[in-house]
Backbone of each chain as ProteinMPNN parsed JSONL, in Angstrom:
{"seq_chain_A": "DGGITQSPKYLFRKEGQNVTLSCEQNLNHDAMYWYRQDPGQGLRLIYYSQIVNDFQKGDIAEGYSVSREKKESFPLTVTSAQKNPTAFYLCASSTPITGLGEQFFGPGTRLTVL", "coords_chain_A": {"N_chain_A": [[5.744, -8.099, -19.822], [3.18, -8.127, -17.072], [2.246, -5.659, -15.158], [2.381, -2.627, -13.248], [3.249, 0.862, -14.132], [4.94, 3.61, -12.944], [5.521, 7.272, -13.628], [7.65, 10.366, -13.413], [10.234, 8.484, -11.531], [11.514, 10.012, -9.565], [10.694, 13.46, -8.849], [11.18, 17.201, -8.762], [9.527, 20.299, -8.041], [8.661, 23.85, -8.253], [7.352, 25.282, -5.82], [4.042, 26.275, -5.964], [3.552, 25.19, -8.709], [1.483, 23.451, -10.859], [1.699, 19.679, -10.841], [1.789, 16.705, -12.603], [1.149, 13.113, -11.849], [2.316, 10.303, -13.522], [0.311, 7.016, -13.893], [0.268, 4.051, -15.128], [-1.443, 0.953, -16.014], [-1.122, -2.604, -17.095], [-2.581, -4.626, -16.398], [-5.196, -5.182, -17.067], [-7.157, -4.633, -15.025], [-9.855, -3.354, -13.569], [-10.132, -1.666, -10.993], [-8.242, 1.457, -9.895], [-5.845, 3.361, -7.75], [-4.79, 6.003, -5.677], [-1.979, 6.602, -3.532], [-0.716, 8.323, -0.889], [2.438, 8.562, 0.932], [3.819, 9.326, 3.816], [6.662, 10.003, 5.931], [6.768, 7.995, 9.093], [3.933, 7.366, 9.11], [0.788, 5.728, 7.794], [-0.243, 4.346, 4.534], [-2.162, 6.66, 2.815], [-5.255, 7.033, 1.33], [-5.846, 9.164, -1.439], [-7.327, 9.143, -4.327], [-9.965, 6.733, -5.965], [-10.658, 4.592, -8.287], [-13.378, 2.991, -9.714], [-14.274, 2.097, -12.183], [-13.956, 2.861, -15.726], [-14.129, 6.45, -16.525], [-14.839, 7.326, -13.927], [-14.585, 7.933, -10.87], [-13.708, 8.382, -7.46], [-13.583, 10.513, -4.145], [-10.848, 9.935, -1.863], [-9.667, 9.607, 1.105], [-7.804, 12.128, 1.855], [-8.653, 14.081, -0.467], [-8.221, 16.761, -1.246], [-6.517, 19.364, -2.587], [-5.723, 17.501, -4.74], [-6.282, 15.983, -8.093], [-7.839, 13.962, -10.388], [-8.28, 11.725, -13.701], [-10.065, 9.562, -15.404], [-9.846, 8.458, -18.08], [-8.892, 6.308, -19.651], [-8.944, 2.909, -19.408], [-6.513, 2.011, -18.867], [-5.223, 3.603, -17.41], [-4.299, 6.014, -14.788], [-4.084, 9.065, -14.159], [-2.369, 11.21, -11.524], [-3.154, 14.78, -10.585], [-1.197, 17.324, -8.429], [-2.176, 20.035, -6.956], [-1.67, 23.353, -7.126], [-2.802, 24.254, -4.82], [-2.644, 22.294, -2.987], [-1.132, 22.018, 0.284], [1.029, 20.666, 1.453], [3.106, 19.288, -0.392], [5.225, 17.608, -0.717], [5.97, 14.438, -0.59], [5.84, 10.859, -1.098], [4.558, 9.129, -3.884], [2.088, 6.642, -4.298], [0.918, 4.496, -6.559], [-1.578, 2.333, -7.449], [-3.414, -0.77, -8.436], [-6.166, -3.077, -8.805], [-8.45, -6.202, -8.963], [-11.953, -6.29, -9.759], [-14.148, -5.275, -7.707], [-16.117, -7.338, -6.853], [-14.575, -9.461, -6.936], [-12.487, -9.096, -4.689], [-10.218, -8.761, -5.028], [-5.826, -8.805, -4.605], [-4.308, -5.855, -4.078], [-1.916, -4.552, -6.587], [0.69, -2.793, -6.604], [2.485, 0.199, -8.034], [6.027, 1.364, -8.383], [6.253, 3.444, -7.645], [6.417, 7.507, -7.034], [8.479, 10.057, -6.259], [7.734, 12.865, -4.718], [9.162, 16.373, -4.718], [8.934, 19.326, -3.606], [9.862, 22.566, -3.959]], "CA_chain_A": [[5.276, -8.613, -18.493], [2.259, -7.233, -16.743], [2.174, -4.701, -14.059], [2.157, -0.836, -12.842], [4.557, 1.927, -13.993], [4.759, 5.159, -12.493], [6.839, 7.952, -14.082], [8.974, 9.735, -13.379], [10.493, 8.064, -10.082], [11.61, 11.46, -8.675], [10.255, 14.738, -9.44], [11.001, 18.397, -8.536], [8.704, 21.063, -8.775], [8.547, 24.683, -7.5], [6.292, 25.949, -5.165], [2.823, 26.949, -6.815], [3.478, 24.871, -9.827], [0.951, 22.224, -10.779], [2.332, 18.714, -11.484], [0.827, 15.509, -12.874], [1.955, 12.142, -11.744], [1.61, 9.11, -14.487], [0.157, 5.703, -13.678], [-0.509, 3.057, -16.259], [-1.495, -0.798, -15.661], [-1.269, -3.316, -18.231], [-3.063, -5.944, -15.873], [-6.952, -4.999, -17.361], [-7.636, -4.159, -13.715], [-10.885, -2.277, -13.233], [-9.816, -0.637, -9.989], [-7.049, 2.002, -9.614], [-6.081, 4.074, -6.513], [-3.661, 6.601, -5.638], [-1.761, 6.567, -2.122], [0.098, 9.061, -0.362], [2.916, 7.984, 2.19], [4.807, 10.147, 4.686], [7.485, 9.126, 7.065], [6.164, 7.696, 10.312], [2.422, 7.442, 8.793], [0.59, 4.457, 6.996], [-0.495, 4.809, 3.353], [-3.477, 7.215, 3.017], [-6.002, 7.057, 0.065], [-6.041, 10.223, -2.217], [-8.338, 8.829, -5.093], [-9.719, 5.862, -6.165], [-11.395, 4.553, -9.561], [-13.407, 1.498, -9.923], [-14.465, 1.876, -13.403], [-13.264, 4.194, -16.289], [-14.871, 7.815, -16.217], [-15.779, 7.273, -12.821], [-13.877, 7.954, -9.564], [-14.206, 8.476, -5.789], [-12.138, 10.871, -3.48], [-10.268, 9.213, -0.778], [-9.328, 10.524, 2.59], [-7.301, 13.319, 1.6], [-8.247, 14.293, -1.806], [-8.032, 18.266, -1.118], [-5.771, 19.529, -3.353], [-5.465, 16.691, -5.848], [-7.479, 15.754, -9.041], [-7.298, 12.737, -11.198], [-9.02, 11.84, -14.529], [-9.773, 8.131, -15.674], [-10.13, 8.506, -19.435], [-8.887, 5.099, -20.062], [-8.809, 1.774, -18.201], [-5.053, 1.544, -18.217], [-4.201, 5.111, -17.037], [-5.022, 6.821, -13.617], [-2.928, 10.26, -13.528], [-2.832, 12.396, -10.488], [-2.451, 16.073, -10.287], [-1.005, 17.617, -7.486], [-2.402, 21.004, -7.402], [-1.173, 24.321, -5.943], [-3.966, 24.387, -3.925], [-2.268, 21.122, -1.837], [-0.491, 22.544, 1.015], [2.152, 19.993, 2.125], [2.652, 18.331, -1.499], [6.204, 16.865, -0.507], [5.937, 12.968, -0.161], [5.916, 9.529, -1.945], [3.191, 8.562, -4.026], [2.076, 5.053, -4.881], [-0.22, 3.888, -7.605], [-2.11, 0.667, -7.186], [-4.63, -1.367, -9.158], [-6.83, -4.616, -8.281], [-9.437, -6.948, -9.593], [-12.92, -5.73, -9.534], [-14.688, -5.676, -6.111], [-16.639, -8.692, -6.556], [-13.574, -10.683, -6.775], [-12.009, -9.122, -3.763], [-8.513, -8.942, -5.277], [-5.157, -7.947, -3.86], [-3.98, -4.658, -4.911], [-0.79, -4.422, -7.139], [1.29, -1.401, -6.557], [3.676, 0.508, -8.389], [7.232, 1.734, -7.931], [5.767, 4.669, -6.726], [7.239, 8.617, -7.303], [9.02, 10.776, -4.962], [7.736, 14.288, -5.043], [9.784, 17.033, -3.646], [8.395, 20.731, -3.952], [10.975, 23.078, -3.41]], "C_chain_A": [[4.06, -7.544, -18.018], [2.651, -6.432, -15.525], [2.169, -3.144, -14.265], [3.388, -0.054, -13.307], [3.876, 3.261, -13.761], [5.926, 5.876, -12.968], [6.683, 9.28, -13.654], [9.164, 9.08, -12.034], [10.998, 9.204, -9.06], [11.427, 12.735, -9.478], [10.384, 15.951, -8.546], [10.212, 19.234, -8.969], [8.845, 22.247, -7.805], [7.681, 25.238, -7.042], [5.14, 26.583, -6.131], [2.582, 26.541, -8.117], [2.343, 23.488, -9.429], [1.638, 21.14, -11.687], [1.5, 17.408, -11.738], [1.993, 14.427, -12.852], [0.981, 11.075, -12.967], [1.193, 7.928, -13.868], [-0.627, 4.914, -14.637], [-0.081, 1.242, -15.739], [-1.787, -1.493, -16.804], [-1.994, -4.727, -17.763], [-4.647, -6.195, -16.148], [-7.622, -4.907, -15.84], [-8.743, -2.874, -14.101], [-10.653, -1.198, -12.308], [-8.523, -0.38, -9.998], [-6.983, 2.983, -8.387], [-4.6, 4.748, -6.364], [-3.447, 7.098, -3.883], [-0.693, 7.527, -1.978], [0.949, 8.356, 0.936], [3.723, 9.168, 2.677], [5.297, 9.577, 5.721], [6.589, 9.044, 8.301], [4.554, 7.1, 10.244], [2.188, 6.263, 7.578], [-0.066, 5.501, 5.898], [-1.932, 5.58, 3.435], [-3.989, 7.377, 1.572], [-6.408, 8.704, -0.434], [-7.304, 10.028, -2.735], [-8.674, 7.424, -5.184], [-10.932, 5.739, -7.488], [-11.788, 3.065, -9.564], [-13.612, 1.161, -11.428], [-13.868, 3.134, -14.374], [-14.835, 5.056, -16.521], [-15.729, 7.789, -15.12], [-14.561, 7.513, -11.617], [-14.336, 8.635, -8.298], [-13.123, 9.622, -5.097], [-12.27, 9.898, -2.211], [-10.575, 9.994, 0.562], [-8.725, 11.838, 2.926], [-7.085, 13.952, 0.272], [-8.002, 16.118, -2.111], [-6.802, 18.52, -1.876], [-4.964, 18.982, -4.515], [-6.809, 16.791, -6.938], [-6.642, 14.68, -9.981], [-8.466, 12.8, -12.292], [-8.746, 9.957, -14.753], [-10.733, 8.295, -17.21], [-10.021, 6.732, -20.198], [-8.544, 3.84, -19.001], [-7.499, 1.494, -17.66], [-4.319, 2.624, -17.554], [-5.063, 6.008, -15.754], [-4.086, 8.084, -13.313], [-3.611, 11.219, -12.254], [-2.061, 13.665, -10.789], [-2.534, 16.655, -9.067], [-1.083, 18.993, -7.921], [-1.386, 22.383, -6.816], [-1.933, 24.77, -4.787], [-3.39, 23.023, -2.503], [-1.175, 21.7, -1.088], [0.744, 21.819, 1.262], [2.447, 18.779, 0.961], [4.014, 17.246, -1.439], [5.725, 15.551, 0.081], [6.118, 12.083, -1.057], [4.9, 9.133, -2.205], [3.003, 7.425, -4.893], [0.463, 5.116, -5.431], [-0.623, 2.469, -7.293], [-3.474, 0.239, -8.166], [-5.075, -2.577, -8.596], [-7.857, -5.036, -9.287], [-10.801, -5.998, -9.26], [-13.532, -5.974, -8.004], [-15.46, -6.858, -5.633], [-15.603, -9.773, -6.235], [-12.316, -10.339, -5.498], [-10.521, -9.214, -3.733], [-7.589, -8.076, -4.647], [-4.844, -6.71, -4.83], [-2.658, -4.626, -5.16], [-0.352, -2.971, -7.167], [2.77, -1.181, -7.597], [4.421, 1.053, -7.944], [7.467, 2.886, -6.893], [7.017, 6.381, -7.3], [7.217, 9.655, -5.929], [8.719, 11.929, -5.504], [8.282, 15.294, -4.3], [9.437, 18.52, -4.359], [9.213, 21.508, -2.973], [10.416, 24.74, -3.166]], "O_chain_A": [[3.968, -6.397, -18.456], [3.644, -6.868, -14.942], [1.971, -2.584, -15.343], [4.492, -0.35, -12.851], [2.83, 3.786, -14.143], [7.074, 5.442, -12.865], [5.504, 9.565, -13.446], [8.163, 9.119, -11.319], [10.807, 9.14, -7.846], [11.943, 12.966, -10.571], [9.734, 15.875, -7.503], [9.967, 19.216, -10.175], [9.11, 21.973, -6.634], [6.99, 25.867, -7.843], [5.464, 27.374, -7.016], [1.731, 27.107, -8.804], [2.258, 22.807, -8.407], [2.056, 21.347, -12.827], [0.547, 17.158, -11.001], [3.115, 14.47, -13.356], [-0.219, 11.003, -13.232], [2.003, 7.716, -12.966], [-1.822, 5.037, -14.907], [0.919, 0.638, -15.351], [-2.671, -1.065, -17.546], [-2.032, -5.729, -18.477], [-5.283, -7.12, -15.642], [-8.811, -5.218, -15.762], [-8.529, -1.821, -14.702], [-10.87, -0.021, -12.596], [-7.65, -1.244, -10.065], [-8.06, 3.429, -7.993], [-3.543, 4.262, -6.767], [-4.264, 7.678, -3.167], [0.193, 7.597, -2.83], [0.358, 7.721, 1.81], [4.252, 9.925, 1.862], [4.673, 8.782, 6.424], [5.753, 9.918, 8.527], [4.048, 6.482, 11.181], [3.003, 5.934, 6.716], [-0.34, 6.697, 6.003], [-2.809, 5.072, 4.133], [-3.241, 7.808, 0.695], [-7.228, 9.355, 0.214], [-8.312, 10.428, -2.154], [-7.891, 6.673, -4.603], [-11.853, 6.539, -7.657], [-11.003, 2.121, -9.467], [-13.192, 0.102, -11.894], [-13.409, 4.173, -13.899], [-16.0, 4.674, -16.63], [-16.926, 8.074, -15.117], [-13.49, 6.981, -11.906], [-15.312, 9.384, -8.254], [-11.948, 9.627, -5.465], [-13.243, 9.327, -1.716], [-11.491, 10.753, 0.879], [-8.975, 12.521, 3.919], [-6.001, 14.305, -0.192], [-7.626, 16.543, -3.203], [-5.944, 17.656, -1.695], [-4.02, 19.498, -5.112], [-7.886, 17.368, -6.788], [-5.443, 14.552, -10.23], [-9.426, 13.556, -12.146], [-7.767, 9.277, -14.447], [-11.956, 8.254, -17.339], [-10.798, 6.173, -20.973], [-7.935, 3.972, -17.939], [-7.218, 0.995, -16.571], [-3.135, 2.612, -17.215], [-6.185, 6.506, -15.84], [-3.395, 8.098, -12.294], [-4.725, 11.707, -12.067], [-0.877, 13.773, -11.111], [-3.612, 16.665, -8.473], [-0.436, 19.396, -8.888], [-0.414, 22.175, -6.091], [-1.572, 25.603, -3.956], [-3.789, 23.009, -1.339], [-0.167, 21.933, -1.755], [1.706, 22.587, 1.272], [2.16, 17.602, 1.178], [3.926, 16.165, -2.022], [5.126, 15.548, 1.157], [6.67, 12.537, -2.059], [4.115, 8.741, -1.342], [3.58, 7.231, -5.963], [-0.609, 5.535, -4.994], [0.166, 1.611, -6.895], [-4.367, 1.024, -8.484], [-4.288, -3.151, -7.843], [-8.112, -4.373, -10.292], [-10.662, -5.019, -8.527], [-13.221, -6.955, -7.328], [-15.517, -7.305, -4.487], [-15.748, -10.724, -5.468], [-11.375, -11.114, -5.331], [-9.785, -9.587, -2.82], [-7.91, -6.98, -4.186], [-5.083, -6.635, -6.035], [-1.95, -4.659, -4.153], [-1.013, -2.089, -7.716], [3.698, -1.951, -7.843], [4.051, 1.572, -6.891], [8.23, 3.172, -5.97], [8.134, 6.266, -7.804], [6.403, 9.91, -5.042], [9.203, 12.245, -6.591], [7.968, 15.261, -3.11], [9.681, 18.744, -5.545], [9.333, 21.353, -1.757], [11.167, 25.577, -2.664]]}, "seq_chain_B": "KNEVEQSPQNLTAQEGEFITINCSYSVGISALHWLQQHPGGGIVSLFMLSSGKKKHGRLIATINIQEKHSSLHITASHPRDSAVYICASQQAYTDKLIFGTGTRLQVFP", "coords_chain_B": {"N_chain_B": [[-14.759, 3.883, 13.452], [-12.381, 2.407, 11.348], [-9.225, 1.122, 12.593], [-5.716, 0.506, 12.487], [-3.128, -1.327, 13.822], [0.29, -1.687, 14.439], [2.611, -3.982, 15.823], [6.158, -4.815, 16.909], [7.242, -1.506, 16.008], [9.812, -1.281, 15.293], [12.371, -3.521, 14.497], [14.794, -5.528, 14.972], [17.273, -8.627, 13.982], [18.967, -11.366, 13.862], [20.425, -12.945, 11.827], [18.639, -16.325, 10.815], [17.015, -16.119, 12.81], [13.802, -16.381, 14.248], [10.989, -14.726, 13.288], [8.382, -12.27, 14.535], [6.108, -10.606, 13.624], [3.064, -8.271, 14.699], [-0.711, -7.225, 13.957], [-3.213, -5.711, 14.657], [-6.547, -4.926, 14.101], [-9.661, -2.851, 14.245], [-12.641, -3.371, 13.512], [-14.905, -5.321, 11.923], [-13.813, -7.227, 9.146], [-13.291, -8.036, 5.514], [-10.857, -9.09, 4.641], [-7.291, -9.238, 5.083], [-4.332, -7.752, 4.495], [-0.866, -8.567, 4.12], [2.029, -6.651, 3.212], [5.385, -5.907, 1.736], [7.725, -3.77, 1.867], [10.293, -2.43, -0.038], [13.63, -0.597, 0.38], [13.468, 0.873, -1.914], [10.965, 1.863, -2.032], [9.047, 0.56, -3.609], [6.227, -1.43, -3.342], [5.029, -4.725, -2.269], [2.687, -7.286, -2.378], [2.56, -9.553, -0.435], [0.549, -11.059, 1.145], [-2.894, -11.927, 1.323], [-5.373, -12.76, 3.606], [-8.424, -13.876, 4.739], [-9.094, -15.952, 6.711], [-7.989, -18.481, 8.846], [-4.609, -19.743, 7.822], [-1.731, -18.846, 5.822], [1.106, -19.786, 3.762], [3.929, -18.884, 2.29], [6.678, -20.181, 1.181], [9.481, -19.005, 3.384], [7.701, -17.573, 4.554], [5.511, -17.001, 6.914], [1.453, -16.195, 7.433], [-0.887, -15.684, 9.571], [-4.472, -15.433, 10.759], [-6.756, -14.551, 13.09], [-9.943, -14.055, 13.491], [-11.877, -13.525, 15.429], [-10.246, -12.586, 17.55], [-9.667, -10.391, 16.034], [-6.886, -10.055, 15.079], [-3.963, -10.72, 13.48], [-1.206, -11.99, 12.549], [2.278, -12.174, 11.037], [4.918, -14.198, 10.003], [8.48, -14.966, 9.752], [10.447, -17.425, 8.89], [13.671, -18.599, 9.869], [15.276, -16.059, 9.332], [17.063, -13.875, 6.982], [19.221, -11.727, 5.994], [18.16, -10.532, 3.328], [15.398, -10.259, 4.014], [15.037, -7.769, 5.117], [13.259, -4.959, 5.465], [10.206, -3.437, 5.092], [7.459, -4.015, 6.834], [4.021, -4.211, 6.117], [0.564, -3.985, 7.32], [-2.376, -4.264, 6.366], [-5.917, -3.541, 6.426], [-9.419, -4.929, 5.001], [-12.275, -3.446, 4.679], [-15.532, -5.323, 4.614], [-17.673, -5.336, 1.373], [-16.156, -3.595, 0.034], [-13.325, -2.449, -1.623], [-11.344, -0.811, -0.579], [-8.463, -0.016, 1.328], [-7.441, 0.097, 4.805], [-4.171, 0.895, 6.235], [-1.662, -0.021, 8.344], [0.909, 1.111, 10.089], [3.309, 0.33, 9.578], [6.134, -1.815, 9.842], [9.246, -1.944, 10.673], [11.797, -3.399, 9.756], [15.427, -5.321, 10.377], [17.638, -7.339, 9.373], [20.599, -8.755, 10.374], [23.684, -9.955, 9.127]], "CA_chain_B": [[-13.71, 4.025, 12.739], [-11.589, 1.024, 11.414], [-7.79, 1.499, 12.749], [-4.819, -0.512, 12.203], [-2.023, -1.26, 14.736], [1.053, -2.724, 14.219], [3.797, -4.098, 16.617], [6.541, -3.6, 16.744], [7.26, -0.468, 14.94], [11.248, -1.442, 14.603], [12.53, -4.994, 14.737], [16.429, -6.002, 14.573], [17.3, -9.838, 14.321], [20.056, -12.019, 13.678], [20.459, -13.654, 10.757], [18.3, -17.404, 11.278], [16.253, -16.157, 13.846], [12.361, -16.486, 14.004], [10.603, -13.383, 13.4], [6.859, -12.392, 14.21], [5.23, -9.221, 13.477], [1.648, -8.484, 15.003], [-1.405, -6.799, 13.416], [-4.651, -5.665, 15.073], [-7.406, -3.93, 13.804], [-10.595, -2.559, 14.978], [-13.946, -3.75, 12.785], [-14.933, -6.458, 11.09], [-13.12, -7.045, 7.619], [-13.245, -9.006, 4.797], [-9.807, -9.633, 4.353], [-6.123, -8.78, 5.847], [-3.254, -7.89, 3.761], [0.515, -8.229, 4.219], [2.553, -6.069, 2.168], [6.843, -5.703, 1.752], [8.208, -2.529, 0.91], [11.879, -2.714, 0.273], [14.226, 0.92, 0.822], [13.903, 2.078, -2.943], [9.748, 2.132, -1.939], [8.207, -0.477, -3.967], [5.487, -2.195, -2.205], [4.724, -6.198, -3.296], [1.639, -7.956, -1.913], [2.49, -10.859, 0.191], [-0.565, -12.209, 1.526], [-4.32, -11.651, 1.555], [-6.418, -13.891, 3.943], [-9.504, -14.007, 5.382], [-9.149, -16.92, 7.403], [-6.986, -19.459, 8.951], [-3.184, -19.388, 7.621], [-1.121, -18.993, 4.729], [2.214, -19.97, 3.853], [4.985, -19.051, 1.054], [8.33, -19.618, 1.352], [9.601, -18.797, 4.906], [6.648, -16.66, 5.315], [3.465, -17.561, 7.058], [0.499, -15.166, 7.929], [-2.124, -16.11, 10.018], [-5.305, -14.442, 11.071], [-7.66, -15.156, 14.183], [-11.131, -13.106, 13.02], [-12.364, -13.393, 16.461], [-9.821, -11.647, 18.196], [-9.279, -9.281, 15.102], [-5.54, -9.935, 14.989], [-3.259, -10.829, 12.44], [0.552, -12.237, 12.412], [3.264, -12.586, 9.901], [5.814, -14.957, 10.885], [9.446, -15.223, 8.991], [11.45, -18.321, 9.548], [15.109, -18.376, 9.219], [15.377, -14.82, 8.469], [18.152, -13.582, 6.166], [19.382, -10.204, 5.268], [17.444, -9.659, 2.369], [14.09, -9.705, 4.415], [14.846, -6.499, 5.981], [12.45, -4.337, 4.815], [9.412, -2.62, 6.123], [6.236, -4.969, 6.412], [2.983, -3.438, 6.23], [-0.573, -4.666, 7.275], [-3.694, -3.39, 5.753], [-7.334, -4.412, 6.54], [-9.861, -4.447, 3.865], [-13.566, -3.843, 4.673], [-16.502, -6.064, 3.617], [-17.952, -4.833, 0.504], [-15.184, -2.642, -0.43], [-11.697, -2.805, -1.965], [-10.533, 0.533, 0.165], [-7.694, -0.695, 2.6], [-6.908, 0.82, 5.994], [-3.065, 0.49, 6.423], [-0.922, -0.07, 9.541], [2.04, 2.355, 9.802], [4.363, -0.377, 9.356], [7.15, -2.299, 11.066], [10.745, -2.172, 10.075], [12.938, -4.998, 10.004], [16.629, -5.328, 9.835], [18.264, -8.666, 9.839], [22.186, -8.81, 10.088], [24.203, -11.52, 9.007]], "C_chain_B": [[-12.713, 2.576, 12.903], [-10.117, 1.882, 11.771], [-6.941, 0.259, 12.612], [-3.929, -0.406, 12.925], [-0.994, -2.133, 14.594], [1.856, -2.765, 15.328], [4.987, -5.169, 16.308], [7.134, -2.716, 15.921], [8.627, -1.025, 14.326], [11.444, -2.844, 15.162], [13.842, -5.118, 14.366], [16.645, -7.375, 14.95], [18.697, -10.263, 13.78], [19.596, -13.057, 12.569], [19.911, -15.492, 11.178], [17.431, -17.061, 12.403], [14.74, -16.082, 13.355], [11.605, -15.324, 14.103], [8.766, -13.175, 13.687], [6.457, -10.696, 14.576], [3.654, -9.401, 13.91], [0.689, -7.319, 14.343], [-2.691, -6.65, 14.517], [-5.361, -4.722, 14.779], [-8.886, -3.846, 14.1], [-12.134, -3.249, 14.637], [-13.527, -4.923, 12.202], [-14.373, -6.455, 10.09], [-13.201, -8.259, 6.964], [-11.81, -9.828, 4.375], [-8.63, -8.498, 4.904], [-5.015, -8.864, 4.622], [-1.907, -7.524, 4.459], [1.243, -7.607, 2.948], [4.315, -5.534, 2.726], [7.088, -4.36, 1.022], [9.715, -2.292, 1.528], [12.566, -0.903, 0.013], [13.847, 1.592, -0.521], [12.147, 2.323, -3.014], [8.894, 1.307, -2.717], [7.519, -1.567, -3.152], [5.126, -3.694, -3.325], [3.933, -6.701, -1.941], [2.184, -9.279, -1.437], [1.512, -11.99, 0.18], [-2.116, -11.298, 1.655], [-5.159, -12.599, 1.94], [-7.513, -13.39, 4.735], [-9.779, -14.784, 6.446], [-7.886, -17.663, 7.82], [-5.299, -18.728, 8.521], [-2.92, -19.742, 6.087], [0.352, -19.149, 4.593], [2.906, -19.683, 2.472], [5.95, -19.061, 1.558], [8.537, -19.876, 2.866], [8.826, -18.17, 5.309], [5.512, -17.215, 5.577], [2.518, -16.363, 7.718], [-0.627, -15.841, 8.441], [-3.049, -15.185, 10.591], [-6.469, -14.949, 12.113], [-8.655, -13.788, 14.173], [-11.602, -12.575, 14.572], [-11.886, -12.122, 17.351], [-9.101, -10.348, 17.41], [-7.651, -8.882, 15.337], [-4.819, -11.131, 14.066], [-1.727, -11.183, 12.823], [1.301, -12.738, 11.37], [4.396, -13.015, 10.675], [7.237, -15.024, 9.656], [10.286, -16.311, 9.65], [12.94, -18.434, 8.929], [15.673, -17.333, 8.229], [16.669, -14.688, 8.056], [17.989, -11.964, 5.837], [18.515, -9.667, 4.493], [16.219, -9.56, 2.729], [14.242, -8.515, 5.019], [14.444, -5.487, 4.859], [11.289, -3.693, 5.766], [7.777, -3.303, 5.773], [5.112, -4.109, 7.133], [1.713, -4.495, 6.474], [-1.54, -3.797, 6.977], [-4.933, -4.386, 5.996], [-8.497, -3.623, 5.476], [-11.633, -4.874, 4.429], [-14.605, -4.358, 3.745], [-17.181, -4.665, 2.532], [-17.613, -3.49, -0.03], [-13.926, -2.991, -0.754], [-10.745, -1.572, -1.458], [-9.848, -0.313, 1.363], [-7.289, 0.622, 3.432], [-5.236, 0.347, 6.208], [-2.258, 1.06, 7.687], [0.136, 1.086, 8.969], [3.093, 1.462, 9.071], [5.451, -1.037, 10.288], [8.488, -2.684, 10.361], [11.741, -2.958, 10.519], [14.358, -4.889, 9.527], [16.761, -6.746, 10.361], [19.603, -8.761, 9.668], [22.709, -10.137, 10.058], [24.887, -11.967, 10.38]], "O_chain_B": [[-12.393, 1.927, 13.899], [-9.891, 3.017, 11.352], [-7.425, -0.872, 12.625], [-3.552, 0.765, 12.959], [-1.245, -3.338, 14.609], [1.957, -1.712, 15.958], [4.823, -6.171, 15.611], [7.641, -3.24, 14.929], [8.711, -1.236, 13.116], [10.805, -3.277, 16.121], [14.054, -4.739, 13.214], [16.332, -7.648, 16.109], [19.456, -9.426, 13.291], [18.597, -13.776, 12.551], [20.749, -16.08, 11.861], [17.1, -18.071, 13.024], [14.477, -15.758, 12.197], [11.589, -14.859, 15.243], [7.966, -13.886, 13.078], [6.565, -9.967, 15.562], [3.02, -10.408, 13.594], [1.337, -6.293, 14.137], [-3.019, -7.649, 15.158], [-4.999, -3.59, 15.098], [-9.409, -4.954, 14.218], [-12.768, -3.649, 15.613], [-12.419, -5.423, 12.005], [-14.252, -5.268, 9.787], [-13.197, -9.351, 7.532], [-11.76, -10.958, 3.89], [-8.847, -7.304, 5.112], [-4.867, -9.867, 3.924], [-1.742, -6.534, 5.171], [1.043, -8.039, 1.813], [4.52, -4.947, 3.788], [6.726, -4.012, -0.102], [10.187, -2.099, 2.649], [11.841, -0.086, -0.554], [13.843, 2.823, -0.495], [11.8, 2.966, -4.005], [7.726, 1.419, -2.347], [8.089, -2.407, -2.455], [5.014, -3.76, -4.549], [4.345, -6.588, -0.786], [2.201, -10.155, -2.302], [1.465, -13.11, -0.328], [-2.222, -10.142, 2.062], [-5.735, -13.308, 1.115], [-7.334, -12.373, 5.405], [-10.683, -14.416, 7.197], [-6.831, -17.489, 7.209], [-4.904, -17.596, 8.803], [-3.523, -20.523, 5.351], [0.954, -18.531, 5.471], [2.43, -20.267, 1.499], [6.32, -18.19, 2.345], [7.933, -20.742, 3.5], [8.905, -17.943, 6.516], [4.701, -17.762, 4.829], [3.044, -15.638, 8.563], [-1.297, -16.564, 7.705], [-2.583, -14.107, 10.961], [-7.099, -15.926, 11.709], [-8.327, -12.714, 14.677], [-11.67, -11.376, 14.841], [-12.52, -11.144, 17.748], [-8.291, -9.553, 17.885], [-7.23, -7.774, 15.671], [-5.2, -12.302, 14.053], [-1.163, -10.349, 13.531], [0.929, -13.768, 10.807], [4.821, -12.475, 11.696], [6.82, -15.155, 8.505], [10.766, -16.169, 10.775], [13.239, -18.362, 7.737], [16.19, -17.401, 7.114], [17.519, -15.329, 8.675], [17.015, -11.269, 5.547], [18.039, -8.552, 4.707], [15.557, -8.825, 1.996], [13.204, -8.208, 5.605], [14.995, -5.236, 3.788], [11.444, -3.484, 6.969], [7.118, -3.126, 4.749], [5.151, -3.531, 8.219], [1.733, -5.624, 5.981], [-1.506, -2.62, 7.336], [-4.963, -5.605, 5.829], [-8.584, -2.432, 5.179], [-12.132, -5.992, 4.559], [-14.71, -4.082, 2.55], [-17.185, -3.462, 2.79], [-18.351, -2.58, -0.407], [-13.404, -3.904, -0.114], [-9.598, -1.402, -1.872], [-10.436, -1.064, 2.141], [-6.953, 1.733, 3.023], [-5.165, -0.871, 6.369], [-2.189, 2.247, 8.003], [0.183, 1.693, 7.899], [3.665, 1.865, 8.058], [5.532, -0.694, 11.468], [8.645, -3.641, 9.602], [12.337, -3.022, 11.594], [14.575, -4.427, 8.407], [16.247, -7.24, 11.365], [19.857, -8.887, 8.47], [22.366, -11.134, 10.694], [25.344, -13.103, 10.501]]}, "name": "protein", "num_of_chains": 2, "seq": "DGGITQSPKYLFRKEGQNVTLSCEQNLNHDAMYWYRQDPGQGLRLIYYSQIVNDFQKGDIAEGYSVSREKKESFPLTVTSAQKNPTAFYLCASSTPITGLGEQFFGPGTRLTVLKNEVEQSPQNLTAQEGEFITINCSYSVGISALHWLQQHPGGGIVSLFMLSSGKKKHGRLIATINIQEKHSSLHITASHPRDSAVYICASQQAYTDKLIFGTGTRLQVFP"}
C-alpha cells in the first residue's frame, strides 16, 4: 500500500541530545514537508523540500535540520539548539507544485524531551 | 500575512445532528483544504477545493472565493465523526499550507 511512514510513534530524549525523526514515502511524490503541532496552535511548517537534494526553511526552522538525499526519505533532526522541542511532529508529501496536489500525512511522532 | 481562522473551536452534538464548521482566510488562495485529525494524531485529507462545493458521503465542503470563507458540513453526524477538523489555505503558486487551529468535534450517541 502507498503511504507515508514515520518512526517511531513515541520518542523520549534527554535535554541536550540531538534526535532524528524518520519519514519515508512510497507515493513517488516530489515534495515533502515537516510540521510541528503544539496544543492550541495550528500546524507550523519547519522545513520543506520540493526536489531531491534541495530544501527550504519554513516558518520555524531554527534548531532543526533536514536532508533529502533520496526522493523517498526526508529525515528531520531536532538539535539541542531547539529551545522547546517537545511536540507532535508530522511529515507530509504532495505531488509537484504544478499539480497543486493535496498533501498526504504520516501518522506523526510524539517527541518528549525530559 | 495570510491568516486562517476557524469557528467554533469546540463543538458537541447529538448523533444525527447536522454539523457546520466555518473557516475564514485573509488573502486570495489557490485552494482550501479540509483535514481530519483523530485522537491518535494521524491526519487525513478530506477535501481540497478551489471553488463551489464538493461532497463525499456525509461530508460536504463549500467555498465562497469572494467572501474568503469555507464551510464543512456533516450530515447525520455519528460518534465516529468525533475528531479535530482543520482547514488550511494554499496560496497561489505555492504548495505551502497555512493551517487553522482546528475545531474539536464530539458527537454523542
